[in-house]
N, C-alpha and C positions, 0 to 999 in steps of 0.2 A: 608434697611434691618433690622436695629435695632434702638432703642432709648435708650440713656443713662438716667437712672433715677436719678443718683446723681454722683458727683465726689468723688472719694475715693482714698486714697493712701495705697498701700499694700507693705509688705516687702517680696519679693521673694515668692509669693504665689504658692501653688500647685493647679492645676486645676483638679478637680475630675469630670469625665463625667459619667452620669448615665441616658442616654436618653431612653425613652420607645419605644417599637415597634419592636425591633429586637429580636433575639433568647435570651431567658432568662429562661432557664430550672429551674424548682423549684422556680421561682421568686427570684433566688439567688442575682442578681444584684439589683433588685428593693428593696428588703428588706434590703440589705446592705446599699444602698443609704438612705433609710428611717432612718436607725440607725444613719448614719452620720448627717442627717438633724436634727434629734431629739437631737443630742449631741452638735450641734453648733448653736448658735444664728446667724441667717443670715438676710440680707436685700437685696432686688433686686437692682442690679446696672445697669443691661441691660435687656431690653425686646425686643424680636425679633418680627417682623411683621408676625403674623400668616396668614394674608390674602395672603402674598407672598409665604409662606412655606408650609401651611397645606391644605389638601383637607377636607373640613368640612363635606363632605358626608361620608367619612370613619372615621373621628374623629369628630363626631357631638357635638356641644355645648349642655350643659345641661340646660333644661328649668325648672324653679321652678314655680309650680302652687299652689296657696294658695286659697282653697275653690273656685276653678274655675277661679281664677284671675291670669293672667300671671304677675308675680312679678319680672321677670328678667331672664337673661341668664348668665351662666358661660362658658366662651370660653376657649378652650385649649390654653395654652401659653407655649412658650419656653423662659426660663429666665436664666440669669447668676446671681447667688447669691454670696454674699461675707460675710465672717465671720472669726472668730479666734477660734481655738480649745482650749481645756483646757491647752494645753502645750504651748500656745502662737504662734502657727503656723497659718499664714494667709492662707485662703483657698478660692478658687472660686469653685462653684458648677454649672455645666451645667445641667439643668433639663428640663423636658418636653418631648413631643412626638418627635420621629424621624421625620425630615421633609419629606414631601411627594414629594417635588420638589426643584429645585434650590440647589442641594447639593454642587456644586462647589462654588457658590456665598456664601452659608452659611458657608462652610469650610473656605473660604477666610476671611469672617467677623470674625469668631471665632479666627482664627489665628492672625488677626490684633488686636483684643482685647487682646489676650494672650500676645502679644509682648508689647502692651501699658501698661498692668498691671505688666509687669516684671515677668511673669510666668517662673518658673525654671524647672518644671516637670509636665506632664499631665498623669493622670491615669484613664483608663476606667474600669467600673465594668460590668461583665456579667457572664453568665453560659450557658453551653451546655450539652445536654444529651450524656452520654458515657456508654460503657459497663464496669461499675465499680460497686463494691458492696457497700451497705450502711454501712457495718460492718467495713470498713477501713477508715482512715482519708481522708478527702476531699483533693484531689490534684488539683493544678491549672496549667493551661497552659497559656503561654504568647504570645501575638503578640506585638512586640516591635520595636522601631526604631534603636536599636543597639543590638549587641550580648551580651553585658554585662548585660543589663536590662533583656533580655530574659533568660539568664542563672541564674540570681538571683531568678527568679520565677519558671523556668522550662518550657519546651515547648514540643510540639509534633514533633519528629524528621522527617526529610524528607521534600519533597516538596509537598505542598497540595494546591489545588485550590478550593475555596469555595465561595459561594455568600457573598458579603460584606455588612456590616451595616454602618451607618454613623460614628460610632467610628473609623472604619478602614480608612475612608476618612479623618477624623480629625487627626489621627495618621500621615498619610502621609503629610498632610499639615503642621502640627506642626514641623515635621522633617525638611521640606524644610525651615521653618521659624527659624530653629536653636534651637528648643525646644524639648528635649527628651520626648518621650511618650511611655507608655506601657499599653496594655490591659490586665487586670486580668480576666481570664476565669475559673470559677469553673467547675469541672467535676461532673455532677449530675448523679446518677444512672438512667439508661434509664427507669426503671420501676416506678420511682416516679417523672419523669420530669414534669408531668402535674399538680402536686400538690406542695404546698409550701414545701421546703426542707431547713429548717433553718441552718443545718450544713454548707451548701454552703455559706450562707450569713456570718456566723461566720468566715469562712476561708477567705473570701474576706476582711472583716473588719480588721482582724488580719494582712493580707498581706499588706493592704493599710498602716497600721501603720509601718510595718517593712520596706517597700520600700520607702514610702514618708514621714513618720513621722507625719501623720495625725491621731490624736487620736479620737476614737469614742467609746461610751459605748455600749458594746455588751452583757450586762448582760441579758436582756430580750431575745435576740436571743439565747444565750446559754441555757437558761431554756427551750425555745421552741424546741431547737435541741434535748434535752434529751427526751422530751415527744414524739417528732416525731420519733426518733430512736426506742423507746420502742414500739410504736404502729406498726411500720413497722415490727419489730421482731415478734410481736404477729400474724400479718397477715401471714408472711412467714412461721411461724411454723405450720400453718393449712394445708399446702399443700406440699406433697412430691416433686411435680414438681417445686414449687417455691424454696424449699430448695436446690434442685439439681442445679437450675440456679444460686442461690447465691453462692453455694459452688464452682461452676465452675468459677465464676467471682472472688472469693477470691483466687483461685489457680492462675488465670491469674495475679491478682494484686501482689500476693506475689512473683511470679516468674518473674514479669515484662515482661511477654510474649506479643508480638505484638498481636493486635486484630485478625489478619488473622490466627493465629495458633489455635484459639479456635473454636470448632464446636458449633454454636448457632442455628443450623437448627431446632432441635427438642425441643427447649426450648420455653416457652410462650413469646409472644411479650411484649415489654414494654407497649404498649397501653392496652393490656389485663390486665396486672397486675396493671397498673395505675387505670383502671376503677374499678377493684376489690378493690384496696386500698381506692379509694374514697368512695365506698359503705361501706367498713369496718369502715372508720372514721366517717361515718354518722350513724353507728350502724345498718346497713342493712345486714351485712355479717354473722350474726349468731354467731360470736365469741365475745370475750370480747371487750367492747367499751372503 
């Protein structure tokens, strides 16, 4: 299932999980993980066997062609990286595409490695589309292995059944292995879920530091968040219909009303506004670029 690249000793590391392929609205989790990787010098300590875990027809390798000559291929890989952040905290990063198969065996392998490395906490990064406005601070929802972790992040009340990603399987496996785990899920406005939404990534990086003590530089993400929010404001201002939608979402957020109490039937869909936002950001909307 995996090959150890080198032997390494770590001091109570945090495992940060940022696998690609499941729900990640606004690329919140992907860009948060990118910020973590850019902030921490890492080296691969474990490489998983892609032939066992990945369907290369859905995750095709990349071919490099130089003047008609096949000069090599880059294969999708799942890796466990190790490093130390600027505060001296040892960190393991689980990166790469979500496995297409053998989830139980993969989960068992990751948990076995986590125990052997002495992992004390695992944190997953992700984001999902939600009926929230971009004009309010990004809120997170947790999926956690205990109530204390969930309450420290915040959660969606009630019982919910949803399709699961590999992070959910890893959380359950880690819990059974005696390692607490929490998934951090940023709530991204549904009307920008198809485009990059840096405020979600900023919220994830900041919460990762607060919950797990892992430090990452979010300076570039914060600058991108300011630009993104300003451009979304400019787009929304061009349409009474869009302003009505955002106003309704603001009221819901401020009053903390459950989603079911708000009438969204006559408002534009998230896909419609997302498509218009993409045109606007490309300078095709007729408004300010």
